[in-house]
LOKE-703932 format. One record per residue: residue number from 1; x, y, z of N, C-alpha, C, O in turn. Coordinates in steps of 0.02 Angstrom, whole numbers, m for minus. Layout:
N
- NUM  X  Y  Z  X  Y  Z  X  Y  Z  X  Y  Z
...
END
This chain:
144
- 1  m1655  m483  m2025  m1590  m466  m1998  m1548  m529  m1991  m1571  m580  m1965
- 2  m1487  m525  m2015  m1441  m582  m2012  m1378  m561  m1976  m1361  m502  m1972
- 3  m1342  m610  m1949  m1281  m595  m1913  m1229  m561  m1956  m1190  m519  m1933
- 4  m1228  m579  m2021  m1178  m550  m2065  m1195  m479  m2086  m1154  m446  m2118
- 5  m1255  m455  m2069  m1273  m387  m2087  m1267  m338  m2028  m1276  m278  m2036
- 6  m1252  m365  m1968  m1246  m323  m1909  m1182  m281  m1912  m1129  m307  m1926
- 7  m1189  m218  m1898  m1130  m174  m1895  m1137  m130  m1833  m1193  m113  m1812
- 8  m1080  m110  m1803  m1084  m67  m1743  m1109  2  m1762  m1097  26  m1818
- 9  m1143  35  m1716  m1170  102  m1730  m1112  151  m1738  m1057  141  m1713
- 10  m1126  205  m1773  m1074  254  m1789  m1045  284  m1726  m1081  307  m1682
- 11  m979  285  m1722  m944  315  m1665  m934  269  m1606  m901  289  m1558
- 12  m962  208  m1608  m955  163  m1551  m888  127  m1552  m862  108  m1499
- 13  m859  117  m1610  m794  84  m1616  m740  137  m1620  m746  186  m1655
- 14  m687  126  m1582  m632  174  m1581  m568  136  m1599  m540  102  m1556
- 15  m546  143  m1660  m487  106  m1681  m424  142  m1659  m420  203  m1661
- 16  m375  103  m1639  m312  131  m1616  m271  155  m1676  m273  125  m1730
- 17  m234  210  m1666  m194  238  m1720  m138  191  m1739  m104  165  m1695
- 18  m128  180  m1805  m73  138  m1828  m15  183  m1846  m18  221  m1895
- 19  37  178  m1807  94  223  m1815  143  195  m1867  150  135  m1875
- 20  177  241  m1902  230  221  m1948  205  182  m2008  239  136  m2031
- 21  147  200  m2035  119  164  m2092  112  209  m2153  62  209  m2188
- 22  164  247  m2165  165  287  m2227  146  359  m2217  114  377  m2168
- 23  166  399  m2266  158  472  m2262  84  492  m2262  66  542  m2230
- 24  42  455  m2296  m28  473  m2303  m69  463  m2239  m123  491  m2231
- 25  m42  423  m2193  m80  409  m2132  m79  467  m2083  m119  471  m2037
- 26  m31  514  m2093  m24  570  m2047  20  553  m1988  40  597  m1951
- 27  36  489  m1980  81  469  m1926  135  423  m1953  153  372  m1922
- 28  162  441  m2011  217  402  m2040  283  429  m2018  286  472  m1974
- 29  336  406  m2046  405  427  m2032  422  427  m1958  444  376  m1932
- 30  412  482  m1922  432  486  m1852  378  459  m1805  388  456  m1744
- 31  321  440  m1831  266  410  m1793  241  455  m1737  224  431  m1683
- 32  239  520  m1749  212  566  m1701  258  583  m1644  237  614  m1595
- 33  322  563  m1649  370  576  m1595  413  637  m1607  451  657  m1562
- 34  409  667  m1664  451  725  m1679  521  704  m1697  535  645  m1704
- 35  566  752  m1704  635  738  m1723  681  740  m1664  679  787  m1624
- 36  723  690  m1657  776  685  m1606  749  693  m1535  689  695  m1524
- 37  794  695  m1487  775  705  m1418  760  640  m1381  749  588  m1413
- 38  761  644  m1315  754  584  m1273  688  548  m1285  685  487  m1286
- 39  634  586  m1293  568  555  m1299  556  524  m1368  508  487  m1377
- 40  600  539  m1416  591  509  m1482  623  440  m1486  609  402  m1532
- 41  667  424  m1438  704  360  m1441  661  303  m1413  616  312  m1373
- 42  678  244  m1436  643  184  m1412  666  168  m1342  725  176  m1325
- 43  620  144  m1301  638  122  m1233  651  178  m1185  677  166  m1130
- 44  633  240  m1203  647  295  m1157  591  302  m1106  532  300  m1124
- 45  610  311  m1044  561  323  m991  584  382  m950  641  383  m927
- 46  541  431  m942  558  489  m901  510  490  m842  449  486  m851
- 47  538  496  m784  498  499  m723  450  559  m726  468  611  m752
- 48  389  551  m698  340  605  m699  366  667  m663  350  724  m681
- 49  406  656  m612  431  713  m573  494  744  m603  520  793  m576
- 50  520  717  m657  582  742  m687  570  810  m719  523  818  m758
- 51  613  859  m702  604  927  m728  665  949  m767  685  1007  m763
- 52  694  904  m805  750  922  m848  814  937  m811  854  977  m835
- 53  824  907  m753  885  918  m715  876  970  m660  916  973  m613
- 54  824  1011  m666  808  1059  m612  785  1018  m551  755  966  m559
- 55  800  1043  m491  779  1007  m431  702  1001  m432  668  1053  m434
- 56  675  940  m429  603  931  m435  564  963  m378  591  974  m323
- 57  502  978  m390  459  1012  m342  456  976  m276  459  1007  m223
- 58  450  910  m277  443  872  m215  507  874  m172  504  859  m113
- 59  563  894  m202  624  903  m163  635  975  m143  671  989  m95
- 60  604  1022  m179  611  1093  m162  568  1112  m102  585  1157  m64
- 61  511  1078  m94  465  1094  m40  489  1064  26  520  1011  26
- 62  475  1098  83  497  1071  147  456  1010  168  398  1002  147
- 63  486  967  208  451  909  234  404  933  289  418  982  324
- 64  348  898  297  303  914  353  262  853  370  259  805  331
- 65  230  854  428  185  801  447  221  746  486  282  744  491
- 66  180  701  511  205  646  552  157  588  547  97  598  553
- 67  182  529  536  141  468  532  159  424  592  214  397  595
- 68  113  418  638  126  378  697  127  304  681  82  279  646
- 69  177  270  705  180  197  694  131  162  740  111  105  727
- 70  113  196  794  66  167  843  m3  158  811  m42  116  832
- 71  m17  199  760  m83  199  727  m100  130  699  m158  111  696
- 72  m49  92  677  m60  25  649  m89  m23  700  m127  m69  683
- 73  m71  m12  763  m89  m59  815  m144  m33  861  m157  m61  914
- 74  m177  22  841  m226  56  884  m295  51  852  m302  56  791
- 75  m347  40  893  m415  34  867  m464  63  916  m458  53  977
- 76  m513  99  891  m568  125  932  m628  79  922  m645  63  865
- 77  m659  59  977  m720  19  970  m777  53  1008  m765  92  1054
- 78  m838  38  987  m896  71  1016  m928  28  1070  m911  m31  1078
- 79  m973  58  1108  m1010  20  1159  m1053  m34  1127  m1065  m87  1157
- 80  m1076  m21  1066  m1116  m72  1029  m1076  m137  1020  m1103  m191  1025
- 81  m1011  m130  1007  m968  m189  997  m964  m232  1060  m957  m293  1055
- 82  m969  m200  1119  m964  m238  1181  m1025  m284  1191  m1020  m334  1227
- 83  m1082  m266  1160  m1141  m308  1165  m1131  m376  1131  m1163  m425  1150
- 84  m1087  m380  1083  m1075  m442  1046  m1037  m494  1087  m1037  m553  1071
- 85  m1006  m471  1140  m965  m516  1181  m1009  m550  1234  m1048  m518  1269
- 86  m1002  m616  1239  m1044  m656  1284  m1015  m659  1355  m1045  m689  1400
- 87  m958  m627  1366  m926  m629  1432  m935  m564  1469  m942  m511  1438
- 88  m935  m567  1537  m942  m506  1577  m874  m472  1588  m871  m412  1601
- 89  m820  m511  1583  m752  m484  1591  m722  m476  1522  m716  m524  1484
- 90  m703  m414  1507  m677  m400  1439  m607  m372  1444  m594  m324  1480
- 91  m562  m403  1406  m494  m377  1398  m475  m382  1324  m517  m400  1283
- 92  m414  m367  1308  m392  m367  1238  m399  m435  1206  m420  m441  1148
- 93  m380  m488  1243  m385  m556  1215  m457  m575  1201  m471  m610  1152
- 94  m504  m554  1243  m575  m569  1232  m599  m535  1167  m635  m565  1128
- 95  m577  m473  1156  m596  m437  1095  m569  m471  1033  m602  m474  981
- 96  m508  m497  1039  m478  m534  982  m514  m600  971  m525  m621  914
- 97  m533  m633  1025  m567  m698  1021  m635  m691  986  m655  m735  947
- 98  m671  m637  1000  m736  m626  969  m731  m587  903  m782  m564  876
- 99  m669  m580  878  m654  m548  813  m681  m477  807  m703  m456  753
- 100  m679  m440  861  m698  m369  860  m638  m327  838  m645  m277  804
- 101  m578  m349  859  m516  m318  834  m472  m372  804  m479  m431  822
- 102  m427  m352  758  m384  m402  727  m327  m421  774  m317  m389  826
- 103  m291  m473  756  m238  m500  799  m180  m452  810  m147  m455  862
- 104  m167  m407  762  m109  m363  768  m121  m304  815  m73  m269  834
- 105  m183  m291  834  m200  m234  877  m172  m243  948  m178  m297  977
- 106  m141  m189  974  m112  m191  1041  m145  m142  1089  m144  m152  1150
- 107  m175  m89  1062  m207  m37  1102  m279  m28  1081  m294  m22  1021
- 108  m325  m26  1129  m396  m17  1114  m424  39  1158  m407  45  1217
- 109  m467  79  1128  m502  131  1167  m576  124  1152  m597  118  1095
- 110  m617  126  1205  m689  119  1198  m719  189  1196  m707  230  1241
- 111  m758  202  1144  m790  268  1136  m865  263  1147  m894  209  1138
- 112  m895  318  1167  m966  319  1185  m1010  327  1123  m1035  381  1109
- 113  m1020  272  1086  m1065  272  1030  m1109  211  1037  m1084  155  1045
- 114  m1174  221  1035  m1220  165  1044  m1234  153  1118  m1220  196  1160
- 115  m1262  95  1133  m1280  79  1202  m1256  9  1220  m1248  m34  1177
- 116  m1245  0  1284  m1228  m66  1310  m1283  m84  1361  m1307  m40  1397
- 117  m1302  m147  1364  m1359  m167  1405  m1342  m208  1466  m1383  m215  1511
- 118  m1281  m235  1468  m1261  m277  1525  m1201  m246  1560  m1158  m216  1527
- 119  m1196  m252  1627  m1136  m226  1661  m1075  m268  1645  m1078  m330  1649
- 120  m1020  m237  1628  m959  m274  1610  m900  m248  1651  m901  m192  1677
- 121  m850  m290  1657  m788  m271  1691  m734  m266  1638  m717  m316  1605
- 122  m706  m207  1629  m654  m196  1579  m586  m199  1612  m574  m165  1663
- 123  m541  m238  1584  m474  m245  1611  m423  m220  1561  m419  m244  1504
- 124  m383  m170  1582  m330  m140  1541  m354  m115  1473  m320  m124  1422
- 125  m413  m84  1472  m438  m53  1412  m453  21  1427  m483  36  1479
- 126  m433  65  1382  m446  136  1393  m517  153  1371  m546  120  1328
- 127  m545  206  1402  m613  229  1386  m614  305  1382  m572  339  1412
- 128  m663  330  1345  m675  402  1348  m713  417  1413  m740  371  1444
- 129  m716  481  1433  m750  499  1495  m823  478  1494  m848  448  1542
- 130  m857  493  1440  m929  477  1435  m941  402  1434  m989  378  1465
- 131  m898  364  1400  m905  291  1398  m896  263  1468  m931  217  1489
- 132  m847  291  1505  m833  269  1573  m894  280  1618  m914  236  1656
- 133  m923  341  1613  m983  357  1652  m1040  310  1637  m1075  286  1682
- 134  m1050  296  1573  m1105  253  1550  m1097  182  1578  m1145  152  1601
- 135  m1036  156  1574  m1023  87  1598  m1032  83  1673  m1061  35  1699
- 136  m1006  133  1709  m1012  133  1783  m1084  144  1805  m1103  119  1858
- 137  m1122  181  1768  m1193  192  1784  m1233  126  1780  m1280  116  1818
- 138  m1212  82  1733  m1245  17  1727  m1223  m32  1782  m1256  m83  1792
- 139  m1169  m16  1816  m1143  m61  1868  m1080  m96  1848  m1058  m143  1882
- 140  m1050  m76  1793  m989  m106  1770  m928  m75  1804  m934  m24  1839
- 141  m870  m107  1794  m809  m81  1824  m754  m74  1771  m753  m111  1722
- 142  m709  m27  1783  m653  m18  1738  m589  m22  1778  m576  19  1822
- 143  m549  m73  1763  m486  m84  1799  m428  m70  1752  m422  m103  1700
- 144  m387  m23  1770  m330  m4  1727  m271  m51  1737  m220  m43  1705
END
């Protein structure tokens, strides 16, 4: 076997169609674009939603839904995350310092997932009912 005798296996190579290369190629003359019309011209671009001047579907349907802007600045953290913090007093700045939440976060809520092993004092952090019970059972405090 020599390098000059190597050939790709049948069907593995897919050559791109050469447009406008004579009548015998099957894609000569109009190059598969048909006769006249907007799509036959060079440089034509039609938006996917364009429906020939008819009001497009996305404008015919009613608007619905709501995207809260607060969502960008809100984060839920678990009780497991509180174990990573070496301090007994936890507030938003402490969470940012230990990189549990990013710098842009303004609102945090603690949810009851996992376990916490040390009593902590939470300052200005929201909790779910079960998380609150769990923290207080350990001897921690929650200050709003």
